[in-house]
N, C-alpha and C positions, 0 to 999 in steps of 0.2 A: 344172875339173876338170867331166867331163859327169856330168849326172845320171843316175842308174839309174832306167829305166822298168819296172816289173813288167808282165810280159806279161799282156795280159788272157786270163784263161782261157778255152778254148773252150766254148761253150754248149752244157749237155747238156739236154735236155728230160727230165725223170723222168715216169712213169707207173706206176699201180700194175700189179705184174706183173712190172716190170724188176727183175733179177739184177745183185747186185754182188759184185766181187771185193775181198778184202782180202789184200796180200801181206805176209809177215811177214819179218822179217831171218834166220831159220834156213832160209830159201829152200823154205817152203811156204805156203801160202795157204788162206784159207777165203771162203766165200759167204753173202749173206745178200739176202734179197727184201722188196722194198716191197709191203705186202699191202693198207694202209688209210690214210685220213686220219680223226683221233680229235680232233672238235670239242669234245669234254671237255678235252682237254689242248692247248689253245692251236693247236689246227689243225695238230699235227705229223704228221709221217708215223709209221706202224707198221711195224717191220721184224719178220720172223723169220727167226733167225740160223740156219744147219744146223752140224750137229755136226762133221761129217767134216773134218778138213783133207788137203791133197792137195800133192805134190811141185809146186813152183813150174813144172816145164816139163810139166807132166802136162796132156793136153785131157780137158776132163771135158763132156760132155754135159748142157745145162741141163736137160732132163728129169729125168735122174739127179739132179742137184742139188736140185732142188725136191721129191722124193720121199724124200730122205734124213731122219734124224732131226731134228726141231726141237731146236735146245740152249737158245732163249728168245725171248722176245718182247721188244721194247722201242720208245719213242717216240725221235727222233732229227730233225736237221737236214740232210737229204741232200746239199742245197746245200754246206754247209759242208765236209763230207768228201770233196767232189769238187772243190770249189776247192782245198783245201790237200793234194791227192794221197795222200789215207787211203783212198779206194777209188776204183774206176770200173767204169762198166755195163759189162757183156758182152754183154746182151742182155736178152729177156723170154718169160715163160711164162704163159700163160692159168691154169694151175694154182696159185692162191694160197691154198690150204688152206681154200677158202670155207665148207666144212663146221664150222670149229672157230673162224672169227674171232669169232664172237659168244659164244663160251664163255670167250674169252680174259678173264682178270681182272686188273686193274692195282691197286695199291696205292700209297698215300705217306702221308707225315706232314707236317704243317706245319713252319712255325719254331717256335722256342722262345718266341714270343712273339706275341701278335695285338693289332692296334688297334682298340678300341672305338670307338662310334659317336660318343663325345664326345672322341674323339682321345687318351684316356688309353691306355698301353702297358701290356697285362697279360702277365705271364709264365705260361707254359704249359707241361705237359710233352709234346713231340710223340708220345711212345709211349702218351699216354692218348687219343690222336686220330687214329686211322689211317682213311685214307678208302680206300673200294674202289669200283670201277667197270668197267663193261665199257665197250667202245670206242662211243663216240656218246651212252651213257647219262649220267645225274647221278650225281655220286661221292656215296656214302653214308657217313656217319661213324658206325664202329662201336665208338668208344670204344679198349679196349684191344685188341691184335690177336687174333682168333680162332685159336685152336689149330690147329683143324680145318682151315684154310686155310693151312696152312705149306707145302704142296709144291703148291700150286694157284695163287700169285699170283706175278706178276712185278713190279719196280719200276716204277713209273708216271711218274717223273719223266721230263722230257727230257733226253735223256743227250748230253753233247757229244760229237764224233766220235772223239776219240782215247780215250774210255773205251768206247765202242763196239768200236774196235778191241781194247783191251785185254780186254772181255768175251769177244770172239769168241778171242784168242790165249791167254788166261791161263784162261779160266773164271770170272772174277769182276771187278767193278771196283774200282779201285783208290781211290777218291774218298771223302771224308768222307761219312757219311751215316748220321742214329741209326738208321735202319732196319736196317742191318746187326748191330744188337744184336739183333734177331729172326731177319730173313730171312739166317742164315749164308751165307759165302762158301765154296764149294769148288772148290777149282783142278782143272785137269783133270789125271788121273792122271800124264801124260808131263811136267808142267810142273814146273821147279825156280822156287820163290819165295824172295826173299830179304830179310829185314827188319833192323830194330834198333831195340832200346828201349833207355831209359835211365832208371835211379832212381838215389837218393840214393847207391847204394852199390855199383851196378855196371851196365856197359853189356853189352850181350847181343845178338851178331849169328847169326841162325839162318837156314839154309837148310832148307826144307821140300821134298821130292819128292812131289807130288801133295798130299795132305791130312796126309802123315806127316812129323816131325820125321827129318831126315837126318843133320845136324852142325851144330855152333854153337862158338863162341867167346865167351868170359865174358872180361869185362877188368873187373878189382878193382884201382884205382890204378895203376900199370905193369903188374901181373901179367896175362899172358895165359893162359887154358887152354882147351884143345880137348875138344869133348864130342862123341863119335859116339852115333848110336843102337843101334850093335850093342855095346857094352860097359858093364858095369855100373858105374853111379857114382851112388851114392845122394846126394851131395851135390845133383846137378843132376838129380834124377830127375824133378822135375816139369815141366823142361823137355823132357828124351826122352821122356817121354810126353804130351807136348803135342799138339794138332793145330791145324793152319791155322786150321781153321775155329772154333776155341775162344776166338779173340780179333778184338775189333772194332780192325783195324789200321788207324791213320789214315795219309793220304796220305803226310806227311813222315816215317813209319817204313818205307816202302819203299825200297830200297836196290839197287843193279846190284851182278850176279854179280862184275865187277869190286871194289868198294867190300868185299864179304863176302872175297872171298879175299887181296885185302891184309891184314885181319886174321886171317885163316887160316894165310898164311905168317909172319906178325909171331910169331903164337904159338909157330909152330914153332922160330923162331929164338930164342924167348925161352928156350927149355929150356935 
């Protein structure tokens, strides 16, 4: 049998100012721009992602793209996203929002352990050891997160390419991160999010539209019950009033639309 040879990806040179397109399965697309290198964070690329999504077949002028509202800033590895066909370069703009670059504030927390100089591993609480910094400047440990910065900081870890795509498409990252306990995740208003939680007494399938609960299914033993946001259900009122941003969802709790509707349909059949 002939060995399959992976085609070598075309070499794409990346430079500050380059604009990239991300295409989504719903035939829409979004854009981001490479604006800086950050020596403080592993010399990774800093991007600014723009808020507006466009129909997949719409031609969009680059200068109009970079004048759009900035949705978020992040560190990532551009080459990885190119090689795995998660984004592609469409051109370049000299407008990189330079007047704002030095004001961008990133934050991160360490692992839940640290290795001391004598090679002893010490358990620590990441949420008591927040680091903040501006691009190219030293990180500063501020201890517990300053509430005054809640709307002024961006997660500063180097983000994997598929999570950058998630953030642009959904409005949030789906990876596990202790920072999510403080820096809440808010979906884009048009986005449907599907999650499943389990405990000893029940399994719950939830669908959110934007940040609001839309509908769900509760499974207790073999019994399945549908819950909707527009009906009074005092037994499951805490679900109906819940917001997506209230919970630090774990990666394994995110499910597909298909998985949610399998439970939804099964609940209908159980009546």
